[in-house]
C-alpha positions in Angstrom: 13.5 184.7 -24.6 13.6 186.5 -28.0 12.9 183.2 -29.9 9.9 182.5 -27.6 8.6 186.1 -28.3 9.0 185.5 -32.0 7.1 182.2 -31.8 4.4 184.0 -29.8 4.2 186.6 -32.5 3.8 183.8 -35.1 1.1 182.1 -33.3 -0.8 185.3 -32.7 -0.5 186.2 -36.3 -1.8 182.7 -37.1 -5.0 183.5 -35.1 -5.4 187.3 -35.8 -4.5 187.5 -39.5 -7.5 185.6 -40.9 -9.7 187.8 -38.8 -8.5 191.1 -40.0 -6.6 190.8 -43.2 -8.3 191.8 -46.6 -9.1 188.9 -48.9 -6.3 190.0 -51.4 -3.6 189.8 -48.8 -5.1 186.4 -47.4 -4.8 185.0 -51.0 -1.1 186.2 -51.2 -0.4 184.6 -47.8 -2.1 181.4 -48.8 0.1 181.1 -51.9 3.2 182.0 -49.8 2.3 179.1 -47.3 2.1 176.7 -50.2 5.4 177.8 -51.6 6.9 177.8 -48.1 6.1 174.1 -47.8 8.0 173.2 -50.9 10.8 175.4 -49.6 10.8 173.6 -46.3 11.5 170.4 -48.2 14.5 172.1 -49.9 15.8 173.4 -46.6 16.5 169.7 -45.7 17.4 168.6 -49.2 19.5 171.4 -50.2 20.4 173.4 -47.1 21.1 170.4 -45.0 22.1 167.6 -47.2 23.7 169.7 -50.0 21.7 168.2 -52.8 20.2 170.5 -55.5 16.9 169.7 -57.1 14.8 171.6 -59.6 12.1 169.0 -59.5 10.0 169.9 -56.5 7.3 171.5 -58.6 7.0 168.2 -60.4 6.3 166.3 -57.2 3.7 169.0 -56.2 2.1 168.3 -59.6 2.1 164.5 -59.1 0.2 164.9 -55.9 -2.2 167.5 -57.3 -3.0 165.4 -60.4 -3.3 162.1 -58.4 -5.7 163.8 -55.9 -7.7 165.5 -58.7 -8.1 162.2 -60.7 -9.3 160.4 -57.6 -11.7 163.0 -56.7 -13.2 163.5 -60.1 -13.1 159.9 -61.4 -13.2 157.6 -58.4 -15.4 159.7 -56.1 -12.9 160.2 -53.4 -13.3 163.2 -50.9 -10.2 165.6 -50.9 -9.2 164.1 -47.5 -9.5 160.6 -48.7 -7.4 161.5 -51.7 -4.6 163.0 -49.7 -2.8 159.7 -48.5 -3.0 158.3 -52.0 -1.6 161.2 -53.6 1.3 161.4 -51.1 1.8 157.6 -51.7 2.1 158.4 -55.5 4.7 161.1 -54.7 6.7 158.7 -52.4 6.8 156.0 -55.1 7.9 158.5 -57.7 10.6 159.9 -55.4 11.9 156.5 -54.6 12.1 155.6 -58.3 13.6 158.9 -59.4 15.8 159.2 -56.4 17.1 155.7 -56.9 18.5 156.7 -60.2 19.2 160.4 -59.8 21.0 160.3 -56.4 23.7 158.0 -57.7 25.0 160.9 -59.6 27.1 163.7 -58.1 28.4 167.2 -58.9 26.5 169.1 -61.6 25.1 166.0 -63.1 22.5 165.7 -60.2 20.7 169.0 -60.6 20.9 168.6 -64.5 19.2 165.2 -64.2 16.4 166.7 -62.0 15.8 169.2 -64.7 15.5 166.5 -67.3 12.9 164.4 -65.4 11.0 167.4 -64.1 10.5 168.6 -67.7 9.4 165.0 -68.8 6.8 165.0 -66.0 5.5 168.4 -67.0 5.2 167.2 -70.6 3.1 164.2 -69.4 0.8 166.5 -67.4 0.3 168.6 -70.5 -0.2 165.7 -73.0 -2.1 162.9 -71.1 -5.8 163.4 -71.9 -6.8 161.3 -68.8 -5.4 164.2 -66.8 -7.1 166.8 -68.8 -4.3 167.8 -71.0 -3.8 171.5 -71.4 -7.5 172.1 -70.6 -7.0 170.8 -67.1 -9.3 169.4 -64.5 -12.1 171.4 -63.0 -15.0 170.6 -60.5 -12.9 170.0 -57.6 -14.9 170.1 -54.3 -13.7 172.1 -51.3 -12.2 170.4 -48.3 -14.8 169.8 -45.5 -13.5 170.0 -41.9 -15.8 169.4 -39.0 -18.8 170.5 -41.2 -17.0 173.6 -42.5 -16.3 173.9 -46.2 -13.0 175.6 -46.9 -14.2 177.6 -49.8 -12.4 180.9 -49.3 -8.9 182.0 -48.8 -9.7 183.0 -45.3 -10.6 179.5 -44.3 -7.8 178.0 -46.3 -5.3 180.2 -44.5 -5.9 178.3 -41.3 -5.2 174.9 -42.9 -2.3 176.0 -44.9 -0.4 177.8 -42.3 -1.2 175.1 -39.6 0.7 172.8 -41.9 3.5 175.2 -42.3 4.0 175.8 -38.5 3.7 172.1 -37.8 6.5 171.4 -40.4 8.7 174.1 -39.0 8.4 172.6 -35.6 9.1 169.1 -36.5 11.9 170.0 -39.0 13.6 172.0 -36.3 13.5 169.0 -34.0 14.7 166.7 -36.8 17.7 168.9 -37.7 19.0 168.7 -34.1 18.5 164.9 -33.9 20.5 161.8 -34.9 18.8 161.5 -38.3 19.1 165.1 -38.9 22.9 165.2 -38.1 23.4 162.2 -40.5 21.6 164.2 -43.2 23.7 167.3 -42.4 26.9 165.3 -42.4 26.5 164.8 -46.2 27.5 168.5 -46.7 31.0 167.7 -45.3 31.4 164.9 -48.0 30.6 161.3 -48.3 33.9 160.2 -46.7 33.0 161.7 -43.3 29.6 160.2 -43.3 30.8 156.8 -44.4 33.6 156.8 -41.9 31.2 157.0 -39.0 28.7 154.3 -40.3 26.2 156.8 -41.9 24.7 155.0 -45.0 25.2 157.7 -47.6 22.8 156.6 -50.4 20.0 155.7 -47.9 20.5 159.0 -46.1 20.4 161.0 -49.5 17.3 159.1 -50.5 15.6 159.8 -47.1 16.1 163.5 -47.6 15.0 163.3 -51.2 11.7 161.6 -50.4 11.1 163.8 -47.4 11.3 167.0 -49.5 9.1 165.3 -52.2 6.4 164.5 -49.7 6.3 168.1 -48.5 6.1 169.2 -52.1 3.3 166.7 -52.5 1.5 168.2 -49.5 1.9 171.7 -51.0 0.5 170.3 -54.3 -2.6 168.9 -52.7 -3.2 172.2 -50.8 -2.8 174.1 -54.0 -5.3 172.0 -55.7 -7.9 172.6 -52.9 -7.1 176.3 -52.7 -7.6 176.8 -56.5 -10.0 173.8 -57.0 -9.0 173.8 -60.8 -5.9 172.2 -62.1 -3.7 172.7 -65.4 0.0 172.0 -66.0 1.3 175.5 -65.9 2.0 175.8 -62.1 4.3 172.7 -62.4 6.8 173.6 -65.3 10.6 173.8 -64.8 10.4 177.6 -64.1 8.4 176.8 -61.0 11.1 174.4 -59.9 13.6 177.1 -60.3 11.5 179.5 -58.4 11.3 177.0 -55.6 15.1 177.0 -55.2 15.0 180.9 -55.2 12.7 180.7 -52.2 15.2 179.1 -50.0 18.2 181.0 -51.6 16.7 184.3 -50.8 15.3 183.3 -47.3 18.3 181.1 -46.2 18.6 177.4 -47.2 20.0 176.5 -43.7 16.9 177.8 -41.8 13.3 176.5 -41.8 12.1 180.1 -41.3 14.2 181.1 -44.3 11.7 179.1 -46.5 8.9 181.3 -45.0 10.7 184.5 -45.6 11.7 183.6 -49.1 8.2 182.4 -50.0 6.7 185.7 -48.6 9.0 187.8 -50.7 8.6 185.9 -54.0 4.9 185.6 -53.6 4.3 189.2 -53.2 7.0 190.4 -55.6 4.8 190.1 -58.8 2.0 192.2 -57.3 4.5 194.8 -55.9 6.2 195.1 -59.4 2.8 195.3 -61.1 1.8 198.2 -58.9 5.1 199.9 -59.6 4.8 199.4 -63.3 1.2 200.6 -63.4 -0.2 197.1 -64.2 2.0 196.4 -67.2 2.8 192.7 -67.3 6.2 192.4 -68.8 7.5 189.6 -66.7 9.5 192.1 -64.6 9.3 189.6 -61.7 11.8 187.3 -63.5 14.2 190.2 -63.9 13.7 191.1 -60.2 14.4 187.4 -59.2 17.7 187.5 -61.0 18.8 190.8 -59.4 17.9 189.6 -55.9 19.8 186.3 -56.4 23.0 188.0 -57.7 23.0 190.6 -54.9 22.5 187.8 -52.3 25.3 185.8 -53.8 27.6 188.7 -53.5 26.4 190.1 -50.2 24.9 187.3 -48.1 25.0 183.7 -49.3 23.4 182.6 -46.2 20.1 184.4 -47.1 18.1 187.0 -45.3 17.3 184.9 -42.3 21.0 183.8 -42.1 22.2 187.3 -42.2 19.6 188.4 -39.4 20.8 185.6 -37.2 24.4 186.5 -37.7 23.5 190.2 -36.7 21.5 189.1 -33.7 23.0 185.9 -32.2 20.2 185.8 -29.7 18.1 184.4 -32.6 20.1 181.3 -32.8 18.7 178.0 -31.8 19.4 177.3 -28.1 22.4 175.2 -27.4 22.0 171.4 -26.9 21.6 170.7 -23.4 24.2 168.5 -21.7 23.0 166.2 -18.9 26.0 164.6 -17.3 23.8 162.2 -15.4 22.3 160.8 -18.6 22.4 157.1 -19.0 25.8 155.8 -20.6 25.7 154.7 -24.0 26.5 151.0 -24.8 30.2 150.5 -24.9 32.4 148.0 -26.9 34.4 145.5 -24.9 38.1 146.2 -25.3 40.4 143.5 -26.7 43.1 141.8 -24.7 46.4 143.7 -24.6 48.7 142.5 -27.4 45.8 141.1 -29.5 46.3 141.9 -33.3 43.7 144.5 -34.2 45.1 145.5 -37.8 47.0 143.2 -40.1 47.9 144.5 -43.5 49.5 141.9 -45.8 51.1 142.8 -49.2 48.6 145.7 -49.7 48.9 147.6 -52.9 46.9 150.4 -54.5 47.3 151.6 -58.1 45.7 154.6 -59.7 46.1 153.8 -63.3 49.9 153.6 -63.7 50.7 155.3 -60.5 51.5 153.0 -57.5 50.5 154.9 -54.4 50.9 151.9 -52.0 53.2 149.0 -52.9 53.5 145.6 -51.0 52.7 147.1 -47.5 52.7 144.7 -44.6 52.5 145.6 -41.0 50.3 145.1 -37.9 49.0 146.9 -34.9 48.2 145.4 -31.6 45.9 146.4 -28.8 47.5 148.7 -26.2 50.2 150.1 -28.4 50.9 153.4 -30.4 52.3 152.8 -33.8 53.5 155.7 -36.0 53.3 155.6 -39.7 55.6 158.1 -41.0 57.2 159.3 -44.3 57.8 162.1 -46.6 55.0 163.9 -48.3 53.4 161.6 -50.9 54.7 158.5 -49.3 51.1 156.9 -49.3 50.3 157.3 -45.6 46.8 158.8 -46.1 46.1 156.4 -48.9 46.9 153.6 -46.5 44.5 155.0 -44.0 41.8 155.1 -46.7 42.5 151.5 -47.6 42.2 150.4 -44.0 38.9 152.1 -43.3 37.4 151.2 -46.7 37.4 154.6 -48.3 39.5 153.0 -51.0 39.7 149.5 -52.3 43.1 147.7 -52.4 44.4 146.6 -55.8 46.1 143.6 -54.2 46.7 142.2 -50.7 44.7 141.7 -47.7 43.5 143.8 -44.8 42.2 142.3 -41.5 40.5 144.3 -38.6 39.8 142.6 -35.5 40.1 139.2 -37.0 37.7 140.0 -39.8 38.8 140.3 -43.5 37.7 143.7 -44.7 39.5 143.8 -48.1 37.3 145.6 -50.3 34.5 146.0 -47.7 32.3 149.1 -47.8 33.5 152.0 -45.7 31.0 151.3 -42.8 32.6 148.0 -42.1 35.6 149.5 -40.3 33.6 151.6 -37.9 31.4 148.8 -37.0 34.4 146.7 -36.0 35.6 149.5 -33.7 38.0 151.5 -36.0 37.5 155.3 -36.2 39.6 158.0 -37.6 40.5 161.7 -38.1 41.4 163.1 -41.5 44.4 164.8 -43.1 42.2 167.6 -44.3 39.8 168.6 -41.4 36.2 167.6 -42.1 33.7 169.3 -39.9 30.2 170.9 -40.2 31.6 174.4 -39.8 28.1 175.9 -39.1 27.2 173.3 -36.5 28.3 173.4 -32.9 31.5 171.7 -31.7 29.2 169.3 -29.7 27.0 168.4 -32.7 30.1 167.6 -34.7 31.3 165.2 -32.0 27.9 163.7 -31.7 28.2 162.5 -35.4 31.0 160.2 -34.1 28.5 158.3 -32.0 26.1 157.8 -34.8 26.2 154.0 -34.6 25.8 154.1 -30.8 22.2 155.4 -31.3 19.2 153.7 -32.9 16.5 156.4 -33.3 15.5 157.3 -36.8 13.8 160.2 -38.6 10.3 160.0 -37.3 11.6 159.7 -33.7 13.6 162.9 -34.3 10.7 164.7 -35.8 8.5 164.0 -32.9 11.0 164.1 -30.1 10.7 160.4 -29.1 14.5 160.3 -29.0 15.2 162.5 -25.9 16.7 159.9 -23.6 19.1 158.7 -26.5 19.9 162.3 -27.4 20.8 163.1 -23.9 23.2 160.1 -23.7 24.8 161.1 -27.0 25.3 164.7 -25.8 26.7 163.6 -22.5 29.2 161.2 -24.3 30.2 163.9 -26.8 30.7 166.4 -23.9 32.8 163.9 -22.1 35.1 163.3 -25.0 35.5 167.1 -25.6 36.6 167.3 -21.9 39.1 164.6 -22.6 40.7 166.8 -25.4 40.5 170.1 -23.5 37.6 171.6 -25.5 34.8 171.5 -23.0 34.5 175.2 -22.7 33.9 175.8 -26.5 31.5 172.9 -27.0 28.6 175.3 -28.0 30.6 177.4 -30.3 30.4 176.9 -34.1 33.2 174.4 -35.2 34.2 176.7 -38.1 35.0 179.6 -35.6 38.0 177.5 -34.1 41.5 177.7 -35.2 43.0 174.7 -37.1 44.6 173.1 -34.0 41.4 173.0 -31.9 39.5 171.7 -35.0 41.8 168.8 -35.2 41.2 168.1 -31.6 37.4 168.2 -32.3 38.1 165.4 -34.8 39.9 163.4 -32.2 37.0 163.8 -29.8 34.6 162.8 -32.6 36.6 159.6 -33.3 36.7 158.8 -29.6 32.9 159.2 -29.4 32.7 156.3 -31.7 34.0 154.0 -28.9 36.9 152.6 -30.9 39.3 150.0 -30.2 41.7 151.1 -32.9 42.1 154.9 -33.5 43.6 156.2 -36.8 44.8 159.7 -36.5 46.1 161.7 -39.5 48.2 164.5 -38.4 46.3 165.3 -35.2 49.1 167.6 -33.9 49.2 169.8 -36.9 48.5 173.4 -35.8 48.6 172.6 -32.1 50.8 174.7 -29.7 53.4 173.0 -27.6 51.3 172.6 -24.4 48.4 171.3 -26.5 50.7 168.7 -28.1 51.8 167.6 -24.6 48.1 167.4 -23.5 47.3 165.2 -26.7 50.3 163.0 -26.0 49.0 162.4 -22.4 45.5 161.6 -23.7 47.0 159.1 -26.3 49.1 157.4 -23.7 46.0 157.0 -21.4 44.2 155.5 -24.4 47.0 153.1 -24.9 47.0 152.1 -21.3 43.4 151.4 -21.4 44.0 148.9 -24.2 43.1 151.0 -27.2 45.4 150.9 -30.1 46.4 154.1 -32.0 47.9 154.3 -35.5 49.3 157.8 -36.0 50.4 159.7 -39.1 52.3 162.8 -38.1 55.2 165.0 -39.4 56.3 166.5 -36.2 59.2 164.1 -35.4 59.8 165.4 -31.9 56.2 164.7 -31.0 56.2 161.2 -32.7 59.6 160.0 -31.3 58.4 160.7 -27.7 55.0 159.1 -28.2 55.0 156.0 -30.2 56.0 152.4 -29.3 56.9 151.5 -32.8 57.4 153.1 -36.2 56.5 152.0 -39.6 58.3 154.2 -42.3 56.9 154.6 -45.9 58.7 155.9 -48.9 57.3 156.0 -52.4 54.4 153.9 -51.3 56.4 151.1 -49.9 57.6 150.1 -46.4 61.1 151.3 -45.9 61.7 149.9 -42.4 59.9 149.2 -39.1 61.1 149.1 -35.5 61.6 150.9 -32.3 61.8 154.7 -32.4 65.5 154.8 -31.5 66.4 152.2 -34.0 64.4 153.8 -36.8 65.9 157.2 -36.0 69.4 155.9 -36.5 68.6 154.1 -39.7 70.6 155.8 -42.5 68.0 155.0 -45.1 65.4 157.0 -43.0 67.8 159.8 -42.4 68.4 160.0 -46.2 64.8 160.0 -47.4 62.9 161.6 -44.5 64.8 163.1 -41.6 67.1 165.2 -43.7 70.3 163.6 -42.5 69.9 164.8 -38.9 70.1 162.1 -36.2 
């Protein structure tokens, strides 16, 4: 109800403000709206995908200069120039993103500074673009016979674009493509393990943000109707990031709040300092950012939502009667699903896995145990493609996957949990589990933006809710995943792995942090999965839990297989007692 009231207020303001606001404030609001569009791109790129770019002002400049050139040289109208200017931005983003996004860590934002500065230099030096003098004589936009020659008229166009982007972006962030983009924040290993193409997803977010910056650049051109390089320098790119940091990078409305503050700040400071222009706004930006980093890193909108939970987006609706997702045919009981033959993994001179050979068959639970540092998690990474074997062969479901990319395992029906929990802490439990079903859906970015994916989303939500019910977390599905204790978070990972419809389940310490009763419920679930024909490969340190659960044990020590056999036989093996069980039979 509160959210609807706020939307009603926003729409009312959209209608009333241009009728009553003074021209000065309308000008500020127009500038804020253009800045908000760039910020909305960064909400997806930085807030959702976790990628930092200082180059959005450069993309705005590419669109503005492309449109200005077509209008003044080729005789295009402003509206005719728009698609071509956005095409120029898309091509530039694909080219720059294809190179830049292969970098990680601090190298990524540094590289965006480099090419943003180079593009600004071209704007200032190319005489065909007017050089430092710029381009003038830009005609106004004509819509339905009305020329948008004033800030009052431009307000409607600019803020109509802003509101439309906010609506579609909210829908996108809660859709399959949006979850794929958001999964990047938890690390590439999570995304790759559930079949999300990491580079393509990063590039999609990058191009989306660039196109919104391009739209902002075209609007800026038509609002000012004069163009020179100064609005597109690297300082402008830094301010664009300030917009979302101040407002809240995780929230579309954060871009609006941040843009409104930064757009009005110079005039407010000028009034305070009696009209002296000493760049006090840059000092104020720095002070605001430092205070936010200390007090509220989630931005002003994030802090407001934390203070008033009713402002949160409504929970994803679960419809139990939704159509079932396509399911994988389970293999015959006893069929070999995993075969590791003489597998080795070397990290320089360190051998993490040495000559490991074992197999897992459909309808059995196999425990992979050993002391800390034995190489168990490395073996998991080799099986799923997160790491490449230095020697040996790994076969999944009859397919040689040695050296295959990470997505190969999940496509063959192998899903996993992680030794260190990997969840989107700010997303709901249900959304985290829905990531596991990524490959069971087909709808993409445009379908998510325009809600053409409702049937598929209902099916994904129903499947995720069903798996949460199986692990006993149905009553917390709408809570933020980060609010759960460690034990329940591990169960969320189990539910997410099950949502992928696996034939082989790799669980890395799933019982860690669980209470005794929760462990018993997990054991019952794993036995039910085994009876249904699903194979489970389990890494776990709780020996009481393991011995009462598994059908076979494979013991590792110092990267090599120490022994293999039935639980009772392994438990009595003196070598195992010496290296792992502490001499206790």
